[in-house]
C-alpha positions in Angstrom: 13.8 -18.7 37.7 16.2 -16.7 35.4 17.0 -13.2 36.1 19.4 -10.2 35.4 22.5 -10.1 37.5 22.2 -8.1 40.7 25.2 -6.3 42.3 25.5 -5.5 46.0 28.2 -3.6 47.9 28.7 -5.4 51.2 31.6 -3.6 52.7 33.1 -0.5 51.2 36.3 -0.8 53.1 36.5 -4.6 53.1 40.1 -5.9 53.3 39.4 -8.5 50.5 35.8 -8.7 49.5 33.7 -5.6 49.0 31.0 -6.7 46.6 28.9 -9.8 45.6 26.7 -10.3 42.6 23.7 -12.6 42.4 24.2 -14.5 39.1 21.3 -16.9 39.2 18.2 -17.8 41.3 17.0 -21.3 41.0 14.2 -23.4 42.9 15.8 -25.2 45.8 15.3 -28.9 45.3 16.2 -29.6 49.0 13.3 -27.4 50.3 10.0 -26.7 48.7 9.3 -23.0 48.5 12.9 -22.0 49.0 15.5 -20.9 46.4 19.1 -21.7 45.5 21.2 -18.6 45.0 24.4 -18.6 42.9 26.7 -15.6 43.7 30.2 -14.3 42.9 32.5 -12.2 45.0 34.6 -9.5 43.6 37.8 -11.3 44.7 39.2 -14.8 44.4 39.1 -17.0 47.6 41.6 -19.6 46.7 44.2 -18.4 49.2 41.7 -17.4 52.0 39.6 -20.7 52.1 42.2 -22.8 53.9 42.3 -20.3 56.7 38.5 -20.1 57.0 38.2 -23.9 57.9 39.0 -23.4 61.6 36.7 -20.4 62.1 33.5 -22.3 62.3 32.6 -25.3 64.5 33.9 -28.5 63.1 30.4 -29.9 62.7 29.5 -27.2 60.4 32.5 -27.6 58.0 33.1 -29.9 55.0 36.3 -29.1 53.2 37.6 -30.6 50.2 41.3 -29.9 50.5 42.5 -30.9 47.0 39.9 -28.6 45.4 39.9 -25.9 48.0 36.0 -26.1 48.2 34.4 -25.4 51.5 30.9 -26.0 52.4 29.4 -24.4 55.6 26.2 -25.4 57.3 25.0 -22.1 58.6 21.5 -20.8 59.3 20.0 -24.2 58.4 21.4 -24.0 54.8 24.5 -25.1 52.9 26.9 -22.4 51.7 29.6 -23.4 49.4 32.6 -21.4 48.7 34.8 -21.9 45.7 38.4 -20.7 44.9 37.1 -18.5 42.0 34.9 -16.6 44.4 31.7 -18.4 43.4 29.2 -19.0 46.2 26.2 -21.3 46.2 23.5 -21.0 49.0 20.5 -23.3 49.2 17.3 -23.1 51.3 16.9 -19.4 51.1 13.7 -17.5 51.4 14.6 -14.7 48.9 17.5 -12.6 47.5 17.3 -10.2 50.5 17.9 -13.1 53.0 20.7 -14.4 50.8 22.4 -11.1 51.0 21.9 -10.8 54.6 23.4 -14.2 55.4 26.4 -13.9 52.9 27.2 -10.4 54.4 28.0 -12.3 57.6 30.3 -14.7 55.9 32.0 -12.0 54.0 32.6 -10.2 57.4 34.4 -13.4 58.4 36.4 -13.5 55.2 37.7 -9.9 55.6 38.5 -10.5 59.3 40.4 -13.5 58.7 42.2 -11.9 55.6 43.4 -9.1 57.8 44.8 -11.7 60.4 46.6 -13.4 57.6 48.3 -10.0 56.5 49.3 -9.8 60.2 50.6 -13.2 60.3 48.4 -14.2 63.2 46.4 -17.3 61.9 47.0 -20.7 60.8 45.8 -22.5 57.7 44.3 -25.9 57.1 47.6 -27.6 56.6 48.6 -26.7 60.3 45.4 -27.8 61.9 44.1 -30.8 59.8 45.8 -33.4 62.1 43.9 -31.9 65.0 40.6 -31.8 63.1 40.9 -35.4 62.2 40.9 -36.3 65.9 38.0 -34.0 66.9 34.7 -35.8 67.7 32.2 -35.8 70.6 34.1 -38.6 72.6 37.3 -36.9 72.3 35.7 -33.7 73.5 33.9 -35.6 76.3 37.1 -37.2 77.6 38.5 -33.6 78.2 35.4 -32.4 80.0 34.8 -32.6 83.8 32.4 -35.4 83.3 30.2 -34.3 86.1 26.9 -34.0 84.1 26.2 -30.9 86.3 23.8 -29.5 83.8 25.2 -25.9 84.4 25.7 -25.6 80.5 22.0 -26.4 80.0 22.5 -30.0 78.8 21.6 -33.2 80.6 25.0 -34.8 80.1 28.6 -33.9 79.3 28.4 -36.1 76.2 25.3 -34.1 75.0 27.3 -31.0 75.6 30.1 -32.3 73.5 27.8 -33.1 70.6 26.1 -29.7 70.5 29.4 -28.0 70.9 30.8 -29.4 67.7 27.7 -28.6 66.0 28.0 -24.9 66.9 24.7 -25.1 69.2 26.5 -24.1 72.3 29.9 -22.6 73.3 32.8 -24.0 75.4 32.6 -21.2 78.0 29.1 -22.6 79.0 31.0 -25.3 80.7 31.6 -23.2 83.8 33.4 -26.2 85.8 36.2 -25.9 83.3 37.2 -22.5 84.9 37.5 -24.1 88.3 41.2 -24.6 89.4 40.8 -28.3 90.0 40.0 -28.7 86.2 43.1 -27.1 84.9 44.2 -30.5 83.4 40.8 -30.7 81.6 41.5 -27.3 80.0 45.1 -28.4 79.0 43.5 -31.5 77.4 41.2 -29.4 75.3 44.0 -27.2 74.3 46.1 -30.2 73.3 43.1 -31.6 71.3 41.8 -28.5 69.7 44.6 -25.9 69.5 44.1 -22.4 70.4 42.2 -21.2 67.2 39.5 -24.0 67.5 39.2 -23.3 71.3 38.5 -19.7 70.4 36.0 -20.6 67.6 34.2 -22.8 70.0 33.8 -20.0 72.4 36.5 -20.5 75.0 37.2 -17.3 77.0 40.5 -17.2 78.9 
């Protein structure tokens, strides 16, 4: 499915990325009837990618530190970001959908880039030890463990699994806001750190 390059302006005033080009469209081998789109941003992402890792739920992130390659599972597809600014996206309906989805990711990129400039964020090297200890059981151990179902899940373990997958948010566990569970919140803060707590939807 070869084609001419297509250029799109995503954000005229973007702090880092303003434009993206669709370089190639190929059939998606992972989903019949869908396409794989290869894109290129107008800025290199090498210095940005390590800061993006903590901006998505851990279950949606696969980061190769030595190559600075980040793969995100978003909108039921894989989006891989490369240091050069190359992006690949699979399981996509058409080029319009590809641009709609990547525009959201570019919005995240520009937001994080501005935070970097202001010195208000941490890169992967600062959080990787925490990420290595985050799993459903570790989350569960910091929850009230009442299985009250106020979050919409049958058990606290089910909530922990869905939380890490980005399918629910931490603020849905309303018992965490009760004064008797302050120790549980502190447990989560120690396990996750403030940035990942925010990413997972905690509201102070």
